[in-house]
Rosetta silent file (secondary structure, phi, psi, omega in degrees, C-alpha in Angstrom):
SEQUENCE: QVTSFQGVAVRSLSTSSPHEHPEHGRLVYKGNLAKTVLGVRFFSYSTSIFNLFMMPYIMLKSGIGVESLLMQAAFYGMIGFFTFVTPVTLHVLTKGYVIRLYYKDEKDTYTAITYNAILAEKATVFHQKDVKIPDITKMFTTFYAKTKSMLVNPTLFPNPQDYNHLMGYDKSPLFKLEELKEADERK
SCORE:     score description
SCORE:     0.000 S_00000001
   1 L     0.000  124.345 -179.991  -74.307  -57.737 -219.464 S_00000001
   2 E  -123.205  128.797  175.226  -75.279  -61.429 -219.614 S_00000001
   3 E  -117.705  135.040  175.381  -76.922  -63.003 -222.680 S_00000001
   4 E  -102.991  130.279 -178.946  -78.250  -66.547 -222.712 S_00000001
   5 E  -129.182  104.895 -178.814  -78.035  -68.507 -225.955 S_00000001
   6 L    46.721   62.530  178.119  -79.579  -71.983 -225.828 S_00000001
   7 L    74.974   -6.966 -178.031  -78.721  -72.610 -222.261 S_00000001
   8 E  -103.944  121.224 -175.768  -75.230  -71.264 -222.582 S_00000001
   9 E   -82.996  128.764  175.198  -74.436  -67.996 -220.588 S_00000001
  10 E  -112.807  119.532  177.952  -72.303  -65.535 -222.584 S_00000001
  11 E  -102.553  132.896 -179.429  -70.787  -62.659 -220.637 S_00000001
  12 L  -115.097  117.370 -179.096  -69.784  -59.552 -222.516 S_00000001
  13 L  -109.748  106.022 -178.147  -67.277  -57.258 -220.902 S_00000001
  14 L  -130.733  130.690  175.684  -66.973  -54.002 -222.699 S_00000001
  15 L   -86.384  -10.532 -178.852  -65.638  -50.663 -221.370 S_00000001
  16 L  -121.851  158.029  178.899  -66.948  -48.467 -224.195 S_00000001
  17 L   -68.694  147.170  173.838  -70.308  -47.792 -225.429 S_00000001
  18 L   -60.130  -11.135  177.941  -71.332  -49.590 -228.664 S_00000001
  19 L   -97.764   -1.051 -179.543  -71.533  -46.125 -230.258 S_00000001
  20 E   -99.442  134.256  169.774  -67.952  -45.273 -229.341 S_00000001
  21 E  -122.476  120.338 -173.513  -64.947  -46.107 -231.485 S_00000001
  22 L   -57.006  -30.613 -172.412  -61.618  -45.473 -229.672 S_00000001
  23 L   -86.895  -34.489 -173.742  -59.834  -44.398 -232.856 S_00000001
  24 L   -99.690  -32.843 -177.657  -62.679  -42.327 -234.517 S_00000001
  25 E   121.477 -149.914 -176.073  -64.827  -41.062 -231.729 S_00000001
  26 E   -88.661  137.424  179.506  -68.594  -41.031 -231.076 S_00000001
  27 E   -76.763  113.748  177.785  -70.903  -42.587 -233.735 S_00000001
  28 E  -107.934   -7.654 -174.950  -73.248  -39.859 -234.865 S_00000001
  29 E  -158.439  141.529  174.422  -74.672  -41.258 -238.103 S_00000001
  30 E  -140.914  114.139 -172.912  -75.198  -44.723 -239.546 S_00000001
  31 L   -75.831  137.134 -176.838  -76.397  -45.062 -243.123 S_00000001
  32 L   -85.842   -5.318  178.121  -79.253  -47.479 -243.684 S_00000001
  33 L   -99.329   11.097 -175.003  -78.310  -48.397 -247.297 S_00000001
  34 H   -55.643  -53.796 -175.255  -74.723  -49.617 -246.374 S_00000001
  35 H   -63.018  -39.884  179.298  -75.559  -53.316 -246.973 S_00000001
  36 H   -61.165  -50.542 -177.939  -77.527  -52.523 -250.129 S_00000001
  37 H   -59.352  -40.361 -177.110  -74.675  -50.484 -251.671 S_00000001
  38 H   -68.085  -44.075 -176.749  -72.181  -53.218 -250.772 S_00000001
  39 H   -62.560  -49.239 -179.534  -74.416  -55.893 -252.163 S_00000001
  40 H   -59.858  -48.081 -178.295  -75.224  -54.138 -255.520 S_00000001
  41 H   -67.530  -38.703  174.225  -71.509  -53.352 -256.099 S_00000001
  42 H   -55.231  -50.310 -177.763  -70.522  -56.913 -255.138 S_00000001
  43 H   -65.041  -35.994  174.603  -73.038  -58.308 -257.532 S_00000001
  44 H   -65.868  -39.597  178.953  -71.871  -55.996 -260.288 S_00000001
  45 H   -67.800  -43.003 -177.431  -68.180  -56.894 -259.790 S_00000001
  46 H   -67.261  -36.144  179.021  -69.005  -60.651 -259.717 S_00000001
  47 H   -68.387  -38.390  179.223  -70.998  -60.579 -262.881 S_00000001
  48 H   -65.748  -35.835  177.537  -68.229  -58.590 -264.651 S_00000001
  49 H   -72.035  -38.197  175.342  -65.648  -61.160 -263.506 S_00000001
  50 H   -68.637  -34.927  170.067  -67.906  -63.929 -264.615 S_00000001
  51 H   -57.155  -43.174 -178.140  -68.338  -62.254 -268.071 S_00000001
  52 H   -65.194  -37.107  178.567  -64.528  -62.028 -268.473 S_00000001
  53 H   -73.757  -35.097 -177.950  -64.157  -65.686 -267.749 S_00000001
  54 H   -80.782  -23.672 -176.559  -67.119  -66.751 -269.921 S_00000001
  55 H   -53.620  -51.200  179.040  -66.233  -64.618 -272.964 S_00000001
  56 H   -53.215  -45.395  179.558  -63.756  -67.024 -274.496 S_00000001
  57 H   -63.867  -42.671  178.792  -66.160  -69.919 -274.120 S_00000001
  58 H   -61.698  -38.228 -178.572  -69.032  -67.886 -275.591 S_00000001
  59 H   -69.504  -42.228 -179.931  -66.861  -66.794 -278.605 S_00000001
  60 H   -77.132  -26.602  179.044  -65.855  -70.362 -279.373 S_00000001
  61 H   -81.458  -31.079 -173.445  -69.347  -71.904 -279.036 S_00000001
  62 H   -87.940  -19.227 -179.264  -71.137  -69.123 -280.902 S_00000001
  63 L    81.940   13.199 -176.975  -68.844  -69.069 -283.889 S_00000001
  64 H   -63.150  -22.781 -178.314  -68.407  -65.320 -283.715 S_00000001
  65 H   -62.074  -23.499 -176.889  -64.721  -65.794 -284.376 S_00000001
  66 H   -98.617   -6.095 -176.282  -65.423  -66.635 -288.094 S_00000001
  67 L   -84.596 -169.766 -173.736  -67.794  -63.813 -288.915 S_00000001
  68 L   -71.687  162.989  174.544  -66.890  -60.354 -290.130 S_00000001
  69 H   -62.553  -38.230  175.849  -64.746  -57.899 -288.324 S_00000001
  70 H   -62.210  -38.447 -179.232  -67.521  -55.435 -287.898 S_00000001
  71 H   -73.090  -35.092  173.925  -69.623  -58.107 -286.179 S_00000001
  72 H   -60.643  -43.244 -175.304  -66.746  -59.027 -283.854 S_00000001
  73 H   -68.788  -34.796  178.107  -66.143  -55.373 -282.843 S_00000001
  74 H   -68.096  -43.213  179.321  -69.838  -54.860 -282.156 S_00000001
  75 H   -60.617  -52.295 -179.788  -69.990  -58.088 -279.990 S_00000001
  76 H   -63.746  -35.749  176.600  -66.825  -57.170 -277.999 S_00000001
  77 H   -64.604  -41.264 -179.830  -67.986  -53.689 -277.601 S_00000001
  78 H   -64.491  -54.757 -178.581  -71.353  -54.720 -276.169 S_00000001
  79 H   -59.611  -42.076  179.134  -69.781  -57.201 -273.785 S_00000001
  80 H   -64.074  -42.636 -179.292  -67.024  -54.803 -272.782 S_00000001
  81 H   -60.416  -45.754  179.926  -69.520  -51.984 -272.136 S_00000001
  82 H   -73.747  -32.400 -177.165  -71.614  -54.166 -269.637 S_00000001
  83 H   -72.350  -40.559 -177.077  -68.440  -55.625 -268.199 S_00000001
  84 H  -104.882  -39.327 -175.695  -66.606  -52.501 -267.407 S_00000001
  85 H   -75.878  -31.866  178.566  -68.886  -49.521 -267.521 S_00000001
  86 H   -61.716  -56.496  175.695  -71.528  -50.801 -265.097 S_00000001
  87 H   -66.935  -26.241  169.969  -69.163  -51.283 -262.162 S_00000001
  88 H   -66.374  -45.093 -177.612  -67.333  -48.059 -262.874 S_00000001
  89 H   -62.963  -44.678 -178.643  -70.659  -46.178 -262.945 S_00000001
  90 H   -60.520  -43.908 -178.773  -71.821  -47.793 -259.745 S_00000001
  91 H   -62.905  -42.002  177.938  -68.600  -46.996 -258.063 S_00000001
  92 H   -62.737  -40.801 -178.633  -68.789  -43.309 -259.162 S_00000001
  93 H   -77.209  -26.700 -170.912  -72.356  -42.901 -257.925 S_00000001
  94 H  -114.286    6.545 -176.111  -71.907  -44.653 -254.540 S_00000001
  95 L   -74.083  -13.608  176.488  -68.286  -43.753 -253.528 S_00000001
  96 L   -99.611    3.178 -176.050  -69.485  -40.858 -251.362 S_00000001
  97 E   -76.544  119.521 -171.692  -72.223  -42.717 -249.560 S_00000001
  98 L   -87.559  116.206 -179.595  -71.223  -42.453 -245.914 S_00000001
  99 L   -73.305  -49.090  178.843  -71.787  -45.749 -244.063 S_00000001
 100 E  -138.561  153.272  172.353  -70.891  -44.389 -240.570 S_00000001
 101 E  -130.450  126.742 -178.414  -69.862  -40.975 -239.298 S_00000001
 102 E  -113.474  151.970 -179.954  -67.885  -40.482 -236.083 S_00000001
 103 E  -128.814  129.063  176.167  -67.280  -37.240 -234.285 S_00000001
 104 E  -105.199  109.722 -179.027  -64.386  -36.411 -231.930 S_00000001
 105 L   -55.632  -51.907 -169.816  -65.417  -33.674 -229.530 S_00000001
 106 L   -69.936  -25.712  178.524  -61.963  -32.646 -228.294 S_00000001
 107 L  -109.797    3.464 -176.212  -60.572  -32.109 -231.849 S_00000001
 108 L    42.682   52.277  178.556  -63.858  -31.177 -233.506 S_00000001
 109 E  -121.894  152.764  177.592  -63.119  -33.708 -236.338 S_00000001
 110 E  -112.430  154.512  169.165  -65.235  -36.038 -238.159 S_00000001
 111 E  -126.677  111.358  176.268  -64.423  -39.489 -239.632 S_00000001
 112 E   -96.984  135.112  178.652  -66.557  -40.759 -242.578 S_00000001
 113 E  -105.112  123.261  174.354  -66.418  -44.316 -243.364 S_00000001
 114 E  -129.110  173.626  175.691  -67.204  -45.106 -247.104 S_00000001
 115 E   -94.804  139.435  173.992  -66.468  -47.998 -249.482 S_00000001
 116 L   -88.258 -167.666 -172.473  -63.419  -47.728 -251.841 S_00000001
 117 L   -74.200  -21.823  177.340  -63.171  -49.263 -255.274 S_00000001
 118 L  -101.485   22.274  177.426  -62.282  -52.781 -253.974 S_00000001
 119 L    62.584   22.194  171.966  -65.272  -52.654 -251.457 S_00000001
 120 L   -90.542  148.676  177.704  -63.032  -52.172 -248.390 S_00000001
 121 E   -68.319  134.188 -178.144  -64.002  -49.560 -245.862 S_00000001
 122 E  -120.559  137.167 -175.960  -62.181  -46.279 -246.224 S_00000001
 123 E  -111.699  127.708  173.726  -61.933  -43.571 -243.551 S_00000001
 124 E  -113.504  123.425 -179.760  -61.810  -39.936 -244.365 S_00000001
 125 E   -95.776  124.556 -179.140  -60.940  -37.472 -241.577 S_00000001
 126 E  -146.946  156.947  178.399  -61.995  -33.895 -241.871 S_00000001
 127 E   -88.025  153.820  173.796  -62.631  -30.824 -239.676 S_00000001
 128 H   -57.347  -31.309  178.347  -65.974  -29.093 -239.532 S_00000001
 129 H   -70.121  -18.477  172.377  -64.435  -26.105 -241.163 S_00000001
 130 H   -75.395  -13.246 -176.111  -63.680  -28.315 -244.180 S_00000001
 131 E   -80.184  127.123  177.359  -67.298  -28.935 -244.863 S_00000001
 132 E  -121.389  129.702  178.833  -68.651  -27.053 -247.845 S_00000001
 133 L   -94.176  129.346  176.098  -72.359  -27.089 -248.744 S_00000001
 134 L   -65.706  140.996  177.147  -72.981  -26.942 -252.586 S_00000001
 135 L   -65.623  -37.757  174.807  -74.706  -23.850 -253.741 S_00000001
 136 L  -103.516  142.065  179.256  -76.938  -25.967 -256.110 S_00000001
 137 L   -69.196  131.982 -175.558  -78.386  -29.135 -254.764 S_00000001
 138 E  -119.239  144.339  177.565  -76.439  -31.962 -256.485 S_00000001
 139 L   -77.506  145.099 -176.431  -77.560  -35.571 -256.760 S_00000001
 140 L    63.891   21.174  175.227  -75.561  -37.988 -254.601 S_00000001
 141 E  -138.456  117.668  176.103  -73.965  -35.001 -252.700 S_00000001
 142 L   -98.194  -38.361 -178.135  -75.087  -33.616 -249.447 S_00000001
 143 E  -154.525  167.655  173.958  -71.811  -31.774 -248.553 S_00000001
 144 E  -111.986  124.176  171.928  -68.083  -31.687 -249.582 S_00000001
 145 E  -100.724  112.706 -167.449  -65.537  -32.684 -247.028 S_00000001
 146 L    56.652 -107.246 -177.197  -62.393  -30.845 -248.285 S_00000001
 147 L  -117.098    7.851 -174.620  -62.823  -31.816 -251.963 S_00000001
 148 E   -96.714  127.485  178.114  -64.608  -35.230 -251.579 S_00000001
 149 E   -76.674  151.717 -179.942  -68.365  -35.315 -252.027 S_00000001
 150 E  -137.754  144.937  179.977  -70.282  -37.031 -249.280 S_00000001
 151 E  -124.595  116.197  173.908  -73.948  -38.337 -249.098 S_00000001
 152 L  -129.888  160.850  168.183  -75.760  -38.648 -245.828 S_00000001
 153 L  -103.108  113.740 -176.602  -79.497  -38.671 -244.924 S_00000001
 154 H   -55.603  -30.447 -178.962  -80.215  -35.943 -242.484 S_00000001
 155 H   -71.025  -12.893 -178.724  -83.093  -37.863 -241.079 S_00000001
 156 H   -91.006    1.356  174.878  -80.891  -40.744 -239.910 S_00000001
 157 L   -76.480  115.515  176.000  -78.937  -38.601 -237.429 S_00000001
 158 L   -53.033  -37.560 -171.621  -80.235  -39.740 -233.923 S_00000001
 159 L  -121.668  115.133 -178.839  -79.449  -36.262 -232.494 S_00000001
 160 H   -63.787  -24.851 -178.169  -80.323  -33.312 -235.020 S_00000001
 161 H   -68.609  -24.415  176.124  -77.789  -31.117 -233.310 S_00000001
 162 H   -69.886  -34.195  176.447  -75.020  -33.416 -234.737 S_00000001
 163 H   -71.007  -48.116  177.504  -76.266  -32.782 -238.196 S_00000001
 164 H   -53.497  -45.037 -179.603  -76.582  -29.011 -237.548 S_00000001
 165 H   -66.429  -39.749  177.603  -73.000  -28.922 -236.370 S_00000001
 166 H   -57.158  -46.371 -170.887  -71.781  -30.924 -239.225 S_00000001
 167 H   -86.711   -5.359 -177.001  -73.327  -28.634 -241.808 S_00000001
 168 L    85.664    0.689 -172.727  -72.387  -25.480 -239.892 S_00000001
 169 L   -68.270  -21.655 -176.088  -76.088  -24.514 -239.185 S_00000001
 170 L   -82.881   -0.271  178.065  -75.304  -24.025 -235.452 S_00000001
 171 L   -78.283  155.614  178.708  -73.072  -20.963 -236.233 S_00000001
 172 L   -67.454  139.516  178.165  -74.383  -17.480 -235.709 S_00000001
 173 H   -69.522  -25.832  175.203  -75.832  -15.844 -238.829 S_00000001
 174 H   -67.496  -31.822  173.923  -73.867  -12.769 -237.993 S_00000001
 175 H   -56.312  -44.284 -177.309  -70.625  -14.839 -238.333 S_00000001
 176 H   -70.212  -33.393  179.301  -71.698  -15.724 -241.881 S_00000001
 177 H   -68.162  -36.335  174.952  -72.565  -12.169 -242.670 S_00000001
 178 H   -65.138  -40.960  174.927  -69.109  -11.024 -241.534 S_00000001
 179 H   -55.727  -47.618  174.611  -67.522  -13.721 -243.754 S_00000001
 180 H   -62.087  -38.683  177.396  -69.437  -12.417 -246.751 S_00000001
 181 H   -67.721  -41.491 -179.512  -68.307   -8.857 -246.062 S_00000001
 182 H   -67.748  -33.045  175.791  -64.744   -9.852 -245.809 S_00000001
 183 H   -68.215  -39.888 -178.936  -65.002  -11.836 -249.092 S_00000001
 184 H   -68.148  -39.888 -178.872  -66.570   -8.802 -250.838 S_00000001
 185 H   -63.465  -34.501  178.245  -63.735   -6.512 -249.502 S_00000001
 186 H   -71.443  -17.300 -171.779  -61.057   -8.804 -250.855 S_00000001
 187 L   -83.095    0.000    0.000  -62.497   -8.634 -254.337 S_00000001
């Protein structure tokens, strides 16, 4: 593969497909809101840090330090609420958003890449049998991988069979009926 960039030839030698990751497997899903989620969370964190550094200056210039104790508590409570609660809420709502999902055929395992609290990518490896679909549709949850909630958009899977396999829809209905009978017998 040769690409020309302003008269300079650049040669790219790659032995693997851009959709392959040697450690995680084949790329089966890529979330389209990854940059948006990262940007919103980064903006929220940066404004919270800015608030923490500016609070002493605002208190000195506004004269809030001389007013009543009740007024100080209300002011600090309001600033603290927006400084700490907003980033925590955004983290809780978006921590399960899957940026990329890889699949390893030989082990039948998935690797979901999400953002952690410090905005670094976090890999969660799980087997297809670890996937649980919630009985009631939940906001910000498509499925549970072990105990962690994950959010994917089914329409963004280039190959619908990958989504069907992830969710277990490719299994025989008789297989599920047998599982239900076994569960009833155990009760």
